[in-house]
All heavy atoms as TSV, in Angstrom:
chain	resi	resn	atom	element	x	y	z
A	1	MET	N	N	0.795	-1.170	-0.025
A	1	MET	CA	C	0.022	-0.013	-0.025
A	1	MET	C	C	0.848	1.225	0.000
A	1	MET	O	O	1.789	1.349	0.760
A	1	MET	CB	C	-0.911	0.007	1.259
A	1	MET	CG	C	-1.721	1.176	1.331
A	1	MET	SD	S	-2.782	1.047	2.761
A	1	MET	CE	C	-2.827	2.625	3.390
A	2	THR	N	N	0.623	2.063	-0.905
A	2	THR	CA	C	1.420	3.433	-0.914
A	2	THR	C	C	0.533	4.553	-0.553
A	2	THR	O	O	-0.743	4.476	-0.816
A	2	THR	CB	C	1.891	3.664	-2.350
A	2	THR	OG1	O	0.912	3.690	-3.313
A	2	THR	CG2	C	2.904	2.681	-2.723
A	3	THR	N	N	1.028	5.418	0.202
A	3	THR	CA	C	0.218	6.679	0.396
A	3	THR	C	C	0.844	7.895	-0.096
A	3	THR	O	O	2.185	7.921	-0.210
A	3	THR	CB	C	0.164	6.838	2.043
A	3	THR	OG1	O	1.452	7.009	2.506
A	3	THR	CG2	C	-0.577	5.721	2.693
A	4	SER	N	N	0.173	8.752	-0.562
A	4	SER	CA	C	0.622	10.059	-1.041
A	4	SER	C	C	0.231	11.199	-0.139
A	4	SER	O	O	-1.008	11.260	0.059
A	4	SER	CB	C	0.409	10.237	-2.527
A	4	SER	OG	O	-0.834	10.935	-2.711
A	5	ILE	N	N	1.085	12.029	0.205
A	5	ILE	CA	C	0.678	13.125	0.933
A	5	ILE	C	C	0.835	14.494	0.040
A	5	ILE	O	O	1.931	14.653	-0.599
A	5	ILE	CB	C	1.634	13.391	2.118
A	5	ILE	CG1	C	1.395	12.183	3.078
A	5	ILE	CG2	C	1.327	14.638	2.865
A	5	ILE	CD1	C	2.523	11.985	4.199
A	6	GLU	N	N	-0.241	15.072	-0.204
A	6	GLU	CA	C	-0.232	16.267	-0.937
A	6	GLU	C	C	0.331	17.439	-0.218
A	6	GLU	O	O	-0.217	17.790	0.776
A	6	GLU	CB	C	-1.693	16.583	-1.584
A	6	GLU	CG	C	-1.659	17.720	-2.490
A	6	GLU	CD	C	-3.082	17.972	-3.087
A	6	GLU	OE1	O	-3.904	17.057	-3.095
A	6	GLU	OE2	O	-3.303	19.122	-3.387
A	7	ASN	N	N	1.433	17.914	-0.696
A	7	ASN	CA	C	1.964	19.130	-0.105
A	7	ASN	C	C	1.620	20.362	-0.769
A	7	ASN	O	O	2.094	20.509	-2.002
A	7	ASN	CB	C	3.549	18.932	0.113
A	7	ASN	CG	C	4.038	19.918	0.983
A	7	ASN	OD1	O	3.464	20.905	1.425
A	7	ASN	ND2	N	5.364	19.638	1.323
A	8	THR	N	N	0.782	21.197	-0.218
A	8	THR	CA	C	0.500	22.481	-0.884
A	8	THR	C	C	1.282	23.612	-0.507
A	8	THR	O	O	1.087	24.747	-0.912
A	8	THR	CB	C	-1.002	22.749	-0.617
A	8	THR	OG1	O	-1.155	22.836	0.755
A	8	THR	CG2	C	-1.955	21.706	-1.173
A	9	ASP	N	N	2.292	23.387	0.298
A	9	ASP	CA	C	3.161	24.355	0.811
A	9	ASP	C	C	4.126	24.845	-0.365
A	9	ASP	O	O	4.772	24.087	-1.008
A	9	ASP	CB	C	4.060	23.777	1.901
A	9	ASP	CG	C	4.837	24.877	2.604
A	9	ASP	OD1	O	4.368	26.168	2.469
A	9	ASP	OD2	O	5.891	24.566	3.191
A	10	PRO	N	N	4.109	26.204	-0.697
A	10	PRO	CA	C	4.845	26.527	-1.858
A	10	PRO	C	C	6.328	26.461	-1.699
A	10	PRO	O	O	6.840	26.482	-0.570
A	10	PRO	CB	C	4.452	27.971	-2.026
A	10	PRO	CG	C	3.497	28.346	-1.041
A	10	PRO	CD	C	3.331	27.220	-0.172
A	11	LEU	N	N	6.987	26.148	-2.855
A	11	LEU	CA	C	8.436	26.119	-2.931
A	11	LEU	C	C	8.993	27.332	-3.569
A	11	LEU	O	O	8.610	27.516	-4.815
A	11	LEU	CB	C	8.854	24.865	-3.623
A	11	LEU	CG	C	10.246	24.312	-3.595
A	11	LEU	CD1	C	10.640	24.068	-2.136
A	11	LEU	CD2	C	10.413	23.007	-4.296
A	12	LEU	N	N	9.575	28.196	-2.917
A	12	LEU	CA	C	9.903	29.561	-3.421
A	12	LEU	C	C	11.316	29.534	-4.083
A	12	LEU	O	O	12.268	28.867	-3.654
A	12	LEU	CB	C	9.907	30.628	-2.276
A	12	LEU	CG	C	8.692	30.670	-1.552
A	12	LEU	CD1	C	8.854	31.669	-0.411
A	12	LEU	CD2	C	7.478	31.064	-2.379
A	13	PHE	N	N	11.469	30.289	-5.129
A	13	PHE	CA	C	12.805	30.684	-5.660
A	13	PHE	C	C	13.407	31.751	-4.702
A	13	PHE	O	O	12.694	32.390	-3.879
A	13	PHE	CB	C	12.693	31.208	-7.048
A	13	PHE	CG	C	12.496	30.187	-8.147
A	13	PHE	CD1	C	11.208	30.000	-8.589
A	13	PHE	CD2	C	13.628	29.489	-8.637
A	13	PHE	CE1	C	11.017	29.075	-9.598
A	13	PHE	CE2	C	13.392	28.529	-9.547
A	13	PHE	CZ	C	12.029	28.332	-10.198
A	14	ALA	N	N	14.725	31.906	-4.989
A	14	ALA	CA	C	15.372	32.894	-3.940
A	14	ALA	C	C	14.813	34.272	-4.035
A	14	ALA	O	O	14.686	34.943	-3.016
A	14	ALA	CB	C	16.880	32.897	-4.242
A	15	ASP	N	N	14.462	34.781	-5.195
A	15	ASP	CA	C	13.922	36.082	-5.350
A	15	ASP	C	C	12.678	36.318	-4.547
A	15	ASP	O	O	12.375	37.217	-3.850
A	15	ASP	CB	C	13.825	36.635	-6.764
A	15	ASP	CG	C	12.884	35.645	-7.593
A	15	ASP	OD1	O	12.620	34.458	-7.087
A	15	ASP	OD2	O	12.599	36.068	-8.656
A	16	ALA	N	N	11.725	35.280	-4.666
A	16	ALA	CA	C	10.485	35.370	-3.882
A	16	ALA	C	C	10.615	35.294	-2.443
A	16	ALA	O	O	10.017	35.969	-1.739
A	16	ALA	CB	C	9.514	34.283	-4.480
A	17	ALA	N	N	11.570	34.356	-1.998
A	17	ALA	CA	C	11.883	34.255	-0.642
A	17	ALA	C	C	12.563	35.540	-0.067
A	17	ALA	O	O	12.176	36.073	1.072
A	17	ALA	CB	C	12.837	33.098	-0.363
A	18	ALA	N	N	13.459	36.095	-0.819
A	18	ALA	CA	C	14.029	37.383	-0.349
A	18	ALA	C	C	13.017	38.477	-0.224
A	18	ALA	O	O	12.938	39.235	0.618
A	18	ALA	CB	C	15.072	37.776	-1.382
A	19	GLU	N	N	12.043	38.621	-1.217
A	19	GLU	CA	C	10.934	39.475	-1.079
A	19	GLU	C	C	10.097	39.239	0.101
A	19	GLU	O	O	9.625	40.267	0.872
A	19	GLU	CB	C	10.024	39.496	-2.401
A	19	GLU	CG	C	9.103	40.547	-2.464
A	19	GLU	CD	C	8.224	40.437	-3.786
A	19	GLU	OE1	O	8.852	40.093	-4.767
A	19	GLU	OE2	O	7.065	40.962	-3.741
A	20	HIS	N	N	9.822	37.961	0.386
A	20	HIS	CA	C	8.926	37.611	1.605
A	20	HIS	C	C	9.661	38.106	2.877
A	20	HIS	O	O	9.022	38.509	3.779
A	20	HIS	CB	C	8.790	36.105	1.604
A	20	HIS	CG	C	7.965	35.655	2.682
A	20	HIS	ND1	N	6.540	35.796	2.671
A	20	HIS	CD2	C	8.250	34.899	3.840
A	20	HIS	CE1	C	6.120	35.292	3.859
A	20	HIS	NE2	N	7.109	34.641	4.482
A	21	LEU	N	N	10.923	38.023	2.858
A	21	LEU	CA	C	11.770	38.436	4.142
A	21	LEU	C	C	12.074	39.931	4.130
A	21	LEU	O	O	12.464	40.514	5.185
A	21	LEU	CB	C	13.104	37.643	4.174
A	21	LEU	CG	C	13.028	36.170	4.380
A	21	LEU	CD1	C	14.385	35.535	4.378
A	21	LEU	CD2	C	12.428	35.922	5.791
A	22	GLY	N	N	11.904	40.607	2.969
A	22	GLY	CA	C	12.232	42.013	2.921
A	22	GLY	C	C	13.775	42.255	2.720
A	22	GLY	O	O	14.168	43.224	3.326
A	23	ILE	N	N	14.509	41.290	2.290
A	23	ILE	CA	C	15.982	41.518	2.040
A	23	ILE	C	C	16.304	41.356	0.599
A	23	ILE	O	O	15.516	40.997	-0.185
A	23	ILE	CB	C	16.704	40.425	2.916
A	23	ILE	CG1	C	16.417	39.020	2.461
A	23	ILE	CG2	C	16.511	40.625	4.328
A	23	ILE	CD1	C	17.262	37.907	3.154
A	24	HIS	N	N	17.507	41.731	0.190
A	24	HIS	CA	C	18.016	41.654	-1.163
A	24	HIS	C	C	18.302	40.183	-1.374
A	24	HIS	O	O	18.736	39.330	-0.439
A	24	HIS	CB	C	19.240	42.452	-1.245
A	24	HIS	CG	C	19.667	42.693	-2.623
A	24	HIS	ND1	N	20.442	41.858	-3.398
A	24	HIS	CD2	C	19.476	43.743	-3.407
A	24	HIS	CE1	C	20.647	42.242	-4.468
A	24	HIS	NE2	N	19.976	43.510	-4.666
A	25	VAL	N	N	18.094	39.826	-2.662
A	25	VAL	CA	C	18.175	38.391	-3.099
A	25	VAL	C	C	19.708	37.957	-2.852
A	25	VAL	O	O	19.927	36.815	-2.537
A	25	VAL	CB	C	17.777	38.099	-4.585
A	25	VAL	CG1	C	18.688	38.874	-5.516
A	25	VAL	CG2	C	17.682	36.753	-4.805
A	26	LYS	N	N	20.651	38.863	-3.026
A	26	LYS	CA	C	22.098	38.455	-2.775
A	26	LYS	C	C	22.366	38.128	-1.357
A	26	LYS	O	O	23.146	37.230	-1.086
A	26	LYS	CB	C	22.990	39.553	-3.271
A	26	LYS	CG	C	23.039	39.843	-4.782
A	26	LYS	CD	C	23.687	38.720	-5.627
A	26	LYS	CE	C	23.691	39.006	-6.979
A	26	LYS	NZ	N	24.230	37.907	-7.780
A	27	THR	N	N	21.726	38.890	-0.412
A	27	THR	CA	C	21.784	38.522	0.975
A	27	THR	C	C	21.206	37.193	1.281
A	27	THR	O	O	21.811	36.265	1.951
A	27	THR	CB	C	21.027	39.606	1.795
A	27	THR	OG1	O	21.632	40.893	1.480
A	27	THR	CG2	C	21.207	39.263	3.351
A	28	LEU	N	N	20.099	36.853	0.690
A	28	LEU	CA	C	19.563	35.572	0.786
A	28	LEU	C	C	20.433	34.403	0.273
A	28	LEU	O	O	20.607	33.389	1.043
A	28	LEU	CB	C	18.110	35.478	0.242
A	28	LEU	CG	C	17.394	34.265	0.432
A	28	LEU	CD1	C	15.971	34.336	1.085
A	28	LEU	CD2	C	17.384	33.313	-0.777
A	29	GLN	N	N	20.863	34.609	-0.895
A	29	GLN	CA	C	21.857	33.611	-1.458
A	29	GLN	C	C	23.086	33.413	-0.632
A	29	GLN	O	O	23.536	32.247	-0.413
A	29	GLN	CB	C	22.262	34.128	-2.858
A	29	GLN	CG	C	21.062	33.973	-3.792
A	29	GLN	CD	C	21.298	34.737	-5.129
A	29	GLN	OE1	O	22.324	35.491	-5.231
A	29	GLN	NE2	N	20.547	34.420	-6.139
A	30	LYS	N	N	23.587	34.496	-0.012
A	30	LYS	CA	C	24.651	34.395	0.880
A	30	LYS	C	C	24.398	33.594	2.109
A	30	LYS	O	O	25.080	32.679	2.541
A	30	LYS	CB	C	25.240	35.825	1.284
A	30	LYS	CG	C	26.537	35.700	2.239
A	30	LYS	CD	C	26.910	37.182	2.523
A	30	LYS	CE	C	28.089	37.079	3.357
A	30	LYS	NZ	N	27.967	37.333	4.809
A	31	LEU	N	N	23.198	33.873	2.637
A	31	LEU	CA	C	22.727	33.080	3.947
A	31	LEU	C	C	22.550	31.621	3.500
A	31	LEU	O	O	22.929	30.658	4.227
A	31	LEU	CB	C	21.479	33.596	4.450
A	31	LEU	CG	C	21.605	35.017	5.092
A	31	LEU	CD1	C	20.204	35.593	5.275
A	31	LEU	CD2	C	22.315	34.838	6.394
A	32	ALA	N	N	22.111	31.242	2.337
A	32	ALA	CA	C	21.842	29.978	1.783
A	32	ALA	C	C	23.215	29.283	1.617
A	32	ALA	O	O	23.376	28.143	2.046
A	32	ALA	CB	C	21.147	30.014	0.495
A	33	ARG	N	N	24.184	29.917	1.056
A	33	ARG	CA	C	25.527	29.278	0.795
A	33	ARG	C	C	26.138	28.967	2.166
A	33	ARG	O	O	26.835	28.010	2.218
A	33	ARG	CB	C	26.409	30.231	-0.014
A	33	ARG	CG	C	26.253	30.232	-1.468
A	33	ARG	CD	C	27.362	30.955	-2.207
A	33	ARG	NE	N	27.714	32.260	-1.664
A	33	ARG	CZ	C	26.938	33.268	-2.073
A	33	ARG	NH1	N	26.086	33.289	-2.879
A	33	ARG	NH2	N	27.289	34.509	-1.534
A	34	GLU	N	N	25.910	29.884	3.178
A	34	GLU	CA	C	26.532	29.556	4.460
A	34	GLU	C	C	25.575	28.612	5.317
A	34	GLU	O	O	26.020	28.428	6.437
A	34	GLU	CB	C	26.667	31.020	5.234
A	34	GLU	CG	C	27.510	31.897	4.576
A	34	GLU	CD	C	27.594	33.235	5.196
A	34	GLU	OE1	O	26.677	33.642	5.945
A	34	GLU	OE2	O	28.458	34.113	4.770
A	35	ARG	N	N	24.703	27.990	4.653
A	35	ARG	CA	C	23.790	27.051	5.389
A	35	ARG	C	C	23.014	27.606	6.588
A	35	ARG	O	O	22.812	26.957	7.650
A	35	ARG	CB	C	24.567	25.799	5.748
A	35	ARG	CG	C	25.123	25.080	4.706
A	35	ARG	CD	C	23.993	24.284	3.993
A	35	ARG	NE	N	24.553	23.389	2.874
A	35	ARG	CZ	C	24.045	23.106	1.749
A	35	ARG	NH1	N	22.856	23.637	1.578
A	35	ARG	NH2	N	24.586	22.431	0.894
A	36	LYS	N	N	22.748	28.856	6.566
A	36	LYS	CA	C	22.006	29.567	7.728
A	36	LYS	C	C	20.562	29.643	7.413
A	36	LYS	O	O	19.736	30.065	8.344
A	36	LYS	CB	C	22.579	31.050	7.887
A	36	LYS	CG	C	24.088	31.001	8.384
A	36	LYS	CD	C	24.528	32.367	8.554
A	36	LYS	CE	C	25.949	32.400	9.134
A	36	LYS	NZ	N	26.524	33.741	9.216
A	37	LEU	N	N	20.146	29.195	6.315
A	37	LEU	CA	C	18.703	29.169	5.954
A	37	LEU	C	C	18.279	27.724	5.626
A	37	LEU	O	O	19.056	26.931	5.167
A	37	LEU	CB	C	18.383	29.946	4.655
A	37	LEU	CG	C	18.328	31.479	4.791
A	37	LEU	CD1	C	18.116	32.070	3.442
A	37	LEU	CD2	C	17.078	31.828	5.737
A	38	PRO	N	N	17.019	27.403	5.893
A	38	PRO	CA	C	16.444	26.016	5.491
A	38	PRO	C	C	16.118	25.963	4.004
A	38	PRO	O	O	15.028	26.215	3.671
A	38	PRO	CB	C	15.226	25.926	6.396
A	38	PRO	CG	C	14.779	27.329	6.492
A	38	PRO	CD	C	15.954	28.211	6.572
A	39	CYS	N	N	17.173	25.736	3.262
A	39	CYS	CA	C	16.949	25.738	1.857
A	39	CYS	C	C	17.781	24.602	1.197
A	39	CYS	O	O	18.588	23.910	1.765
A	39	CYS	CB	C	17.297	27.002	1.176
A	39	CYS	SG	S	18.957	27.458	1.474
A	40	PHE	N	N	17.646	24.464	-0.068
A	40	PHE	CA	C	18.372	23.386	-0.942
A	40	PHE	C	C	18.531	23.943	-2.352
A	40	PHE	O	O	17.837	24.876	-2.738
A	40	PHE	CB	C	17.731	22.116	-0.905
A	40	PHE	CG	C	16.348	22.054	-1.507
A	40	PHE	CD1	C	16.105	21.632	-2.719
A	40	PHE	CD2	C	15.236	22.390	-0.682
A	40	PHE	CE1	C	14.819	21.518	-3.259
A	40	PHE	CE2	C	13.907	22.239	-1.181
A	40	PHE	CZ	C	13.778	21.949	-2.494
A	41	ARG	N	N	19.404	23.369	-3.011
A	41	ARG	CA	C	19.572	23.709	-4.507
A	41	ARG	C	C	18.888	22.676	-5.267
A	41	ARG	O	O	19.058	21.479	-5.116
A	41	ARG	CB	C	21.028	23.723	-4.849
A	41	ARG	CG	C	21.637	24.918	-4.255
A	41	ARG	CD	C	23.144	25.196	-4.761
A	41	ARG	NE	N	23.101	25.627	-6.170
A	41	ARG	CZ	C	23.659	26.741	-6.643
A	41	ARG	NH1	N	24.450	27.399	-5.860
A	41	ARG	NH2	N	23.453	27.120	-7.851
A	42	LEU	N	N	18.162	23.230	-6.275
A	42	LEU	CA	C	17.596	22.319	-7.241
A	42	LEU	C	C	18.125	22.944	-8.582
A	42	LEU	O	O	17.638	23.881	-9.061
A	42	LEU	CB	C	16.080	22.537	-7.219
A	42	LEU	CG	C	15.126	21.501	-7.967
A	42	LEU	CD1	C	15.472	20.117	-7.544
A	42	LEU	CD2	C	13.741	21.878	-7.795
A	43	GLY	N	N	19.192	22.082	-9.098
A	43	GLY	CA	C	19.820	22.539	-10.243
A	43	GLY	C	C	20.724	23.694	-9.863
A	43	GLY	O	O	21.434	23.621	-8.837
A	44	LYS	N	N	20.559	24.857	-10.571
A	44	LYS	CA	C	21.508	26.017	-10.080
A	44	LYS	C	C	20.732	26.992	-9.294
A	44	LYS	O	O	21.229	28.029	-8.939
A	44	LYS	CB	C	21.951	26.679	-11.349
A	44	LYS	CG	C	20.941	27.345	-12.275
A	44	LYS	CD	C	21.736	27.965	-13.368
A	44	LYS	CE	C	20.665	28.671	-14.359
A	44	LYS	NZ	N	21.357	29.425	-15.386
A	45	TYR	N	N	19.423	26.697	-8.938
A	45	TYR	CA	C	18.655	27.682	-8.215
A	45	TYR	C	C	18.371	27.117	-6.754
A	45	TYR	O	O	18.236	25.977	-6.405
A	45	TYR	CB	C	17.330	27.796	-8.872
A	45	TYR	CG	C	17.378	28.248	-10.272
A	45	TYR	CD1	C	17.170	27.396	-11.317
A	45	TYR	CD2	C	17.567	29.508	-10.490
A	45	TYR	CE1	C	17.278	27.741	-12.608
A	45	TYR	CE2	C	17.645	30.078	-11.787
A	45	TYR	CZ	C	17.492	29.187	-12.917
A	45	TYR	OH	O	17.571	29.649	-14.227
A	46	TRP	N	N	18.395	28.123	-5.855
A	46	TRP	CA	C	18.041	27.866	-4.369
A	46	TRP	C	C	16.660	27.822	-4.316
A	46	TRP	O	O	15.855	28.678	-4.828
A	46	TRP	CB	C	18.604	28.946	-3.528
A	46	TRP	CG	C	20.151	29.004	-3.389
A	46	TRP	CD1	C	21.008	29.817	-3.893
A	46	TRP	CD2	C	20.848	27.957	-2.541
A	46	TRP	NE1	N	22.283	29.432	-3.570
A	46	TRP	CE2	C	22.216	28.426	-2.718
A	46	TRP	CE3	C	20.480	26.975	-1.670
A	46	TRP	CZ2	C	23.260	27.620	-2.031
A	46	TRP	CZ3	C	21.523	26.290	-1.051
A	46	TRP	CH2	C	22.877	26.667	-1.297
A	47	ARG	N	N	16.030	26.835	-3.639
A	47	ARG	CA	C	14.648	26.736	-3.397
A	47	ARG	C	C	14.409	26.597	-1.826
A	47	ARG	O	O	15.203	26.153	-1.180
A	47	ARG	CB	C	14.057	25.422	-4.049
A	47	ARG	CG	C	14.227	25.427	-5.578
A	47	ARG	CD	C	13.629	26.570	-6.220
A	47	ARG	NE	N	12.257	26.691	-6.238
A	47	ARG	CZ	C	11.380	26.060	-7.151
A	47	ARG	NH1	N	11.775	25.474	-8.175
A	47	ARG	NH2	N	10.050	26.232	-6.926
A	48	ILE	N	N	13.279	27.239	-1.463
A	48	ILE	CA	C	13.014	27.343	-0.017
A	48	ILE	C	C	11.465	27.190	0.125
A	48	ILE	O	O	10.679	27.850	-0.500
A	48	ILE	CB	C	13.305	28.717	0.520
A	48	ILE	CG1	C	14.838	29.019	0.256
A	48	ILE	CG2	C	13.078	28.939	2.015
A	48	ILE	CD1	C	15.187	30.488	0.456
A	49	ARG	N	N	11.139	26.182	0.972
A	49	ARG	CA	C	9.713	25.932	1.408
A	49	ARG	C	C	9.281	26.991	2.246
A	49	ARG	O	O	9.876	27.392	3.211
A	49	ARG	CB	C	9.632	24.554	2.014
A	49	ARG	CG	C	8.262	24.260	1.950
A	49	ARG	CD	C	8.032	22.692	2.138
A	49	ARG	NE	N	8.590	21.832	1.061
A	49	ARG	CZ	C	7.984	21.614	-0.126
A	49	ARG	NH1	N	7.007	22.278	-0.484
A	49	ARG	NH2	N	8.667	20.672	-1.005
A	50	LEU	N	N	8.102	27.603	1.954
A	50	LEU	CA	C	7.518	28.834	2.644
A	50	LEU	C	C	7.437	28.624	4.149
A	50	LEU	O	O	7.801	29.341	4.903
A	50	LEU	CB	C	6.289	29.137	2.000
A	50	LEU	CG	C	5.550	30.444	2.646
A	50	LEU	CD1	C	6.507	31.614	2.628
A	50	LEU	CD2	C	4.257	30.764	1.934
A	51	SER	N	N	6.869	27.263	4.426
A	51	SER	CA	C	6.626	26.946	5.930
A	51	SER	C	C	8.040	26.942	6.657
A	51	SER	O	O	8.103	27.323	7.723
A	51	SER	CB	C	5.903	25.759	6.082
A	51	SER	OG	O	6.579	24.690	5.438
A	52	ALA	N	N	9.128	26.357	6.009
A	52	ALA	CA	C	10.262	26.351	6.612
A	52	ALA	C	C	10.944	27.714	6.808
A	52	ALA	O	O	11.550	27.918	7.990
A	52	ALA	CB	C	11.295	25.371	5.886
A	53	LEU	N	N	10.715	28.532	5.838
A	53	LEU	CA	C	11.226	29.921	5.962
A	53	LEU	C	C	10.563	30.734	7.089
A	53	LEU	O	O	11.143	31.436	7.924
A	53	LEU	CB	C	10.967	30.671	4.664
A	53	LEU	CG	C	11.576	32.047	4.475
A	53	LEU	CD1	C	13.134	31.967	4.731
A	53	LEU	CD2	C	11.207	32.649	3.164
A	54	ASP	N	N	9.176	30.538	7.203
A	54	ASP	CA	C	8.484	31.223	8.299
A	54	ASP	C	C	8.884	30.680	9.647
A	54	ASP	O	O	8.966	31.404	10.573
A	54	ASP	CB	C	6.924	31.055	8.030
A	54	ASP	CG	C	6.431	31.856	6.897
A	54	ASP	OD1	O	7.173	32.898	6.622
A	54	ASP	OD2	O	5.360	31.587	6.311
A	55	HIS	N	N	9.036	29.344	9.788
A	55	HIS	CA	C	9.529	28.861	10.950
A	55	HIS	C	C	10.890	29.332	11.349
A	55	HIS	O	O	11.189	29.724	12.445
A	55	HIS	CB	C	9.534	27.219	10.808
A	55	HIS	CG	C	10.140	26.555	12.049
A	55	HIS	ND1	N	9.382	26.486	13.317
A	55	HIS	CD2	C	11.246	25.911	12.401
A	55	HIS	CE1	C	10.126	25.823	14.146
A	55	HIS	NE2	N	11.212	25.493	13.665
A	56	TRP	N	N	11.878	29.409	10.423
A	56	TRP	CA	C	13.198	29.886	10.558
A	56	TRP	C	C	13.113	31.348	11.128
A	56	TRP	O	O	13.732	31.653	12.073
A	56	TRP	CB	C	13.875	29.901	9.276
A	56	TRP	CG	C	15.309	30.458	9.507
A	56	TRP	CD1	C	16.432	29.815	9.961
A	56	TRP	CD2	C	15.779	31.724	9.059
A	56	TRP	NE1	N	17.549	30.688	9.909
A	56	TRP	CE2	C	17.112	31.903	9.228
A	56	TRP	CE3	C	15.179	32.873	8.557
A	56	TRP	CZ2	C	17.930	32.980	8.973
A	56	TRP	CZ3	C	15.861	33.979	8.248
A	56	TRP	CH2	C	17.276	34.057	8.530
A	57	VAL	N	N	12.226	32.173	10.544
A	57	VAL	CA	C	12.102	33.589	11.091
A	57	VAL	C	C	11.597	33.595	12.619
A	57	VAL	O	O	12.127	34.275	13.340
A	57	VAL	CB	C	11.006	34.340	10.140
A	57	VAL	CG1	C	10.707	35.642	10.782
A	57	VAL	CG2	C	11.695	34.523	8.821
A	58	THR	N	N	10.675	32.765	12.816
A	58	THR	CA	C	10.083	32.573	14.199
A	58	THR	C	C	11.316	32.200	15.272
A	58	THR	O	O	11.314	32.801	16.224
A	58	THR	CB	C	8.938	31.611	14.295
A	58	THR	OG1	O	7.927	32.080	13.448
A	58	THR	CG2	C	8.468	31.461	15.751
A	59	VAL	N	N	12.062	31.256	14.822
A	59	VAL	CA	C	13.112	30.802	15.744
A	59	VAL	C	C	14.175	32.005	15.898
A	59	VAL	O	O	14.663	32.220	16.987
A	59	VAL	CB	C	13.799	29.608	15.044
A	59	VAL	CG1	C	15.178	29.284	15.712
A	59	VAL	CG2	C	12.990	28.416	15.151
A	60	GLN	N	N	14.461	32.710	14.752
A	60	GLN	CA	C	15.370	33.889	14.818
A	60	GLN	C	C	14.886	34.968	15.903
A	60	GLN	O	O	15.539	35.506	16.638
A	60	GLN	CB	C	15.689	34.520	13.476
A	60	GLN	CG	C	16.305	33.563	12.486
A	60	GLN	CD	C	17.600	32.895	13.043
A	60	GLN	OE1	O	18.469	33.542	13.551
A	60	GLN	NE2	N	17.589	31.496	12.973
A	61	GLN	N	N	13.503	35.231	15.688
A	61	GLN	CA	C	12.899	36.196	16.572
A	61	GLN	C	C	12.970	35.723	17.971
A	61	GLN	O	O	13.251	36.629	18.970
A	61	GLN	CB	C	11.482	36.405	16.237
A	61	GLN	CG	C	11.181	37.195	14.957
A	61	GLN	CD	C	9.852	37.143	14.486
A	61	GLN	OE1	O	9.014	36.330	14.749
A	61	GLN	NE2	N	9.438	38.198	13.705
A	62	ASN	N	N	12.597	34.440	18.314
A	62	ASN	CA	C	12.734	33.948	19.632
A	62	ASN	C	C	14.111	33.980	20.240
A	62	ASN	O	O	14.432	34.288	21.400
A	62	ASN	CB	C	12.251	32.408	19.774
A	62	ASN	CG	C	10.714	32.372	19.519
A	62	ASN	OD1	O	10.026	33.530	19.717
A	62	ASN	ND2	N	10.227	31.350	19.211
A	63	ARG	N	N	15.182	33.687	19.383
A	63	ARG	CA	C	16.531	33.704	19.789
A	63	ARG	C	C	16.971	35.135	20.162
A	63	ARG	O	O	17.621	35.327	21.040
A	63	ARG	CB	C	17.420	33.071	18.744
A	63	ARG	CG	C	18.789	32.838	19.119
A	63	ARG	CD	C	19.586	32.188	18.105
A	63	ARG	NE	N	19.121	30.822	17.892
A	63	ARG	CZ	C	19.239	30.082	16.752
A	63	ARG	NH1	N	20.015	30.652	15.704
A	63	ARG	NH2	N	18.761	28.824	16.661
A	64	ALA	N	N	16.441	36.043	19.391
A	64	ALA	CA	C	16.958	37.494	19.508
A	64	ALA	C	C	16.200	38.026	20.795
A	64	ALA	O	O	16.652	39.038	21.346
A	64	ALA	CB	C	16.499	38.295	18.280
A	65	SER	N	N	15.067	37.478	21.236
A	65	SER	CA	C	14.328	38.120	22.318
A	65	SER	C	C	14.778	37.522	23.720
A	65	SER	O	O	14.293	37.909	24.748
A	65	SER	CB	C	12.898	38.017	22.183
A	65	SER	OG	O	12.456	36.494	22.159
A	66	GLN	N	N	15.659	36.457	23.690
A	66	GLN	CA	C	16.177	35.889	24.878
A	66	GLN	C	C	17.145	36.847	25.593
A	66	GLN	O	O	18.003	37.424	24.916
A	66	GLN	CB	C	16.854	34.588	24.542
A	66	GLN	CG	C	16.032	33.504	23.970
A	66	GLN	CD	C	14.968	32.988	24.854
A	66	GLN	OE1	O	15.104	32.957	26.183
A	66	GLN	NE2	N	13.680	32.915	24.428
A	67	PRO	N	N	16.973	37.026	26.826
A	67	PRO	CA	C	17.904	37.857	27.631
A	67	PRO	C	C	19.323	37.316	27.557
A	67	PRO	O	O	19.420	36.085	27.596
A	67	PRO	CB	C	17.305	38.006	29.056
A	67	PRO	CG	C	16.455	36.732	29.127
A	67	PRO	CD	C	16.061	36.473	27.665
A	68	PHE	N	N	20.242	38.187	27.611
A	68	PHE	CA	C	21.654	37.740	27.719
A	68	PHE	C	C	21.946	37.145	29.200
A	68	PHE	O	O	21.425	37.924	30.191
A	68	PHE	CB	C	22.640	38.787	27.421
A	68	PHE	CG	C	22.644	39.180	26.016
A	68	PHE	CD1	C	21.915	40.328	25.495
A	68	PHE	CD2	C	23.295	38.411	25.073
A	68	PHE	CE1	C	22.040	40.574	24.196
A	68	PHE	CE2	C	23.265	38.640	23.697
A	68	PHE	CZ	C	22.625	39.853	23.259
A	69	SER	N	N	22.652	36.189	29.358
A	69	SER	CA	C	23.016	35.721	30.748
A	69	SER	C	C	24.344	36.222	31.047
A	69	SER	O	O	25.257	36.261	30.302
A	69	SER	CB	C	22.946	34.244	30.801
A	69	SER	OG	O	23.855	33.644	30.007
A	70	ARG	N	N	24.498	36.662	32.261
A	70	ARG	CA	C	25.841	37.300	32.780
A	70	ARG	C	C	26.692	36.077	33.212
A	70	ARG	O	O	26.141	35.209	33.883
A	70	ARG	CB	C	25.644	38.305	33.792
A	70	ARG	CG	C	24.899	39.466	33.233
A	70	ARG	CD	C	24.803	40.582	34.414
A	70	ARG	NE	N	26.096	40.699	35.038
A	70	ARG	CZ	C	26.322	41.497	35.999
A	70	ARG	NH1	N	25.422	42.261	36.463
A	70	ARG	NH2	N	27.577	41.622	36.526
A	71	LEU	N	N	27.848	36.184	32.814
A	71	LEU	CA	C	28.864	35.308	33.263
A	71	LEU	C	C	29.746	35.926	34.552
A	71	LEU	O	O	30.536	36.743	34.236
A	71	LEU	CB	C	29.780	34.695	32.281
A	71	LEU	CG	C	29.145	34.072	31.026
A	71	LEU	CD1	C	30.068	33.823	29.966
A	71	LEU	CD2	C	28.463	32.751	31.490
A	72	ASP	N	N	29.304	35.601	35.676
A	72	ASP	CA	C	30.039	36.267	36.842
A	72	ASP	C	C	31.251	35.534	37.277
A	72	ASP	O	O	31.409	34.417	37.248
A	72	ASP	CB	C	29.099	36.375	37.995
A	72	ASP	CG	C	28.034	37.389	37.769
A	72	ASP	OD1	O	27.417	37.400	36.605
A	72	ASP	OD2	O	27.696	38.313	38.639
């Protein structure tokens, strides 16, 4: 028995993902090359699943809002 899961989550090109984040496409490509974004290459193009990108943004926001701990 085989099951198929229909994934309706869009797969974005770098320019659409950059626009979604409000950053320049070259910045997004740099983050992708440095493996700082949840993305992959399909041929010569970076592709990013919209839900993974939104989750990444949420994690970054949560990380930025954590208070610094003092090392006494």
